[in-house]
N, C-alpha and C positions, 0 to 999 in steps of 0.2 A: 504494500500500500504506500503510495507516494504522498508525502506531506507538502503542501504548498509553501512557498517562501514567506508569504504573508503570515501564515499560521506559525511558522518557525519564529519569525520576528516577534509575534505577539507572545509566544511562550517564553522567549528570552527576556522580553520586556517585563512580563509578570514575575519571572524569577528574579530579575534585578530589583524590582520593587519590593518583593518579599524579603530579599536579603538585606536591602537597605533599612527597611522597617525593623527587621530583627536586630541589626546592629544598633539602631537607635534605642530599641527596648533594652538591650544589654548594656547600654552606655550609662555610667554613673548609677548603677543599681545598688551600690554598697550602702548608700545613705538614704536613698529615696525608693519608694515603691514604684515598680515599672508602670508606666501609663501609656495607653495606646494613642491618646490625643496628641501628645507632642510629636511622636514620630510621623503620624499622619499629617500634621501641620507642616513639619519640615519637608515632607515629600511632596505635598500638593498645595503649598502655600501660594505659589504664583497663580495657579488655576483658581483657587478660592478667592484671591484678591481680584482677579479678572472678573469672576462671577459677581462679586460685590459691586464693582464699578458698573457692570452692565445692568444690574438690578436697580441701582440708584438712578442711572440715566433713564431707564424705562419708567420708573415711578415718577420722576420729575416731569417727563414729557407727558405722562398721563394727566397731570394737573395743568399743563400749559395749554392744551387744546381747549378746555372750557374757558380759560381766560381770553383766548383769541376769539372764541365765539361771542363772549360778552362784549369785547371791544368792537366786534363787527356789528352787533345789535345796537350798541350805543352810537356808533358812527352812522348807521343807517337812519336812526331816529333824529340825530342832531343835524346831519348833513345828508339829506336824501340824494342830492345831485352829485355827490362825490363818488364817481364811478371807479376811478383808478384806486382809490383807497379800499373800496370793497373788493376789488380784484386782488390787491395785495394781501388783504386779510385772508381771502379764500386760498391763495397760493401758499401762504404761511401755514394755514390750517392743514392743507394737504401734505405739506412737507413734514410738519410735526407728527401728524397721525401715521404717515408712512414710516418715519424714523422710529416712532414708538413701537410700531408693529414689528419692524425688522429687529430692533434691539430686544424686544420681548421674545421673539422666536429664537434669536441667537443665544439669549440667556438660557432658555429651556434646553436647547440642543447641547450647549456646553455643560449645563447642570447635569443632564442625564449621563453624558460621557464621563464627567468627573466622578459622579456617584458610582458608575459601573467600574471605573478604574480603582476606586477605593475598595469596593467589594471584592474585585478580583485580586487585589494585592493582599487583602486580609485572608481570603480563602487560600491563596497560595502560601501565605505564612503559616496558617494552621495546618495545611496539608504537609508542608515541609517539616514542621515540628512533629506532627504525628508519625512521620516516617522515621525520624531520628529519636523518638522517645524511648527511654530506657524501660526495661521490663519492670523495674521497681516503681517507676513513675506511672507506667501504663496501668498498673493495678488500681491506681486512684481514680481513673477515668474510665467510664464505660464507653462502648462503641456508640451508643445513642448520644452521649454528650458530645463526642467528637464530631459526629455527623450533624448534630444541631448547630455546633459552632460554625460549620462550613455552609449550612443552608439557612436555618431560621435566624440565627444571630447575625449572620452576614447580610441577610435580607433586611433586617431591622436597621443595620448600619447604613445600608443603601437608602432606605426610606428617610433616615435621619439626615443624610447628606443632601437628599433632594429637597427637604423642607427646612434646612438649617437657616437659610437666609430669611425665612418668614419670621424668625424670632425678632429681628430688628426691622424688617421691611413693613410688617403689619402695624407696629406702633408709629412708624414714620408716616405711613399712609393715613392712619387715623388722625394724627396730629395735623398733617397738611389739610385734610378734609375739614377738620374742626376750625382751623384758621380761616379758610376760604368761606365756609358756611357762616362763621361769625360775622364776617364783613357783609354778608348778604342778609342774614336773618336776625343777627343780634343775639340776645340771651336765649332766644327760643331753641337754639342749637343744643343747649344744656340738657334738654329732654332726651335727645338721642344719645348724648354722652352718658346720661344716667341709665338708659337701657343697656348700653354696652357694659357698663360697670356691673349691672345686676346679672348679666349673662355670664360674666367671668366665673363666679363660683359654680354655676351649673356645669359649665364646660370643664372646670377642674375636677368636679366629682365624676363626670362621665369619663374623663381621661384616666383618673385613678382606677375606676372600675374596669376599664379596658385593659389597663396595665396588669391588674391582678388576674384577669382572665387569661391574658397572654402568658403570664408566669405559670399558671396551672396547666395551660396547654403545653408549655415546654416540658413540664414534668411528665405528662402523659405521653408526649412524643418520645422522650428518653426511654420510658418503659416499653413503648411500642417497638422501637428500634432494637432495644436489648432483647426483647422476647423474640423478635424475628431472627436476630443473629443466633440466638440459642437454638431456635427451631432448625435453621439452616445447618448449624453445626451438628445437631443431632442427626439430621437426614444424611449429612456427609459421612458421619461415623457409621451409620447403618449400611450405607451403600458400600463403604470400604470393607465392612465385615462380611457382607454377602458376596 
């Protein structure tokens, strides 16, 4: 079976990422507990910073287009005969909306690619460590736990990487919306802010409930993989005896 050069380059790239993250994890572990966040940041910091700039630009342009529309309406009401000014506002609105759409799509594309690279690097690191794990250390971990590290836990890390920028982007968008609405509606906007603040505890309780359910699901998944491995091992022994 012939392996394509592109796949070979991807395998080598993933192996290099896993080796780099492993070196970062083993660095300065005599005084501090190893953490996965710092090695991932050292490996993908330039991509993450690029994503942050794209997200900021897309969010800012999303609030620029309503301001252009407001200026267009004001200009049409105050100076109805100003034809070229209206054309300028229309062209500016088109450019802003087009730029915002392109930046938004570019952000999503790079975000998905970065999250996939993070997941692939972590899966390669876990797989490489599982292959070189000593027998004494292997007894502390079941097959289900190792499989879950490479599947379920890595998938949660991918979802975290996909939604990581929402942690700062959502408050930024809410603050910008409140500022612009305050200029138009005045203190009436505080009613919407109050509703947002009341929804936060409900969302926190739902998120805590989902997190507990996922933890229990992980335990059952470990038991399922362990049971399946024992069944397959028993079938293998029976076939070897017969």
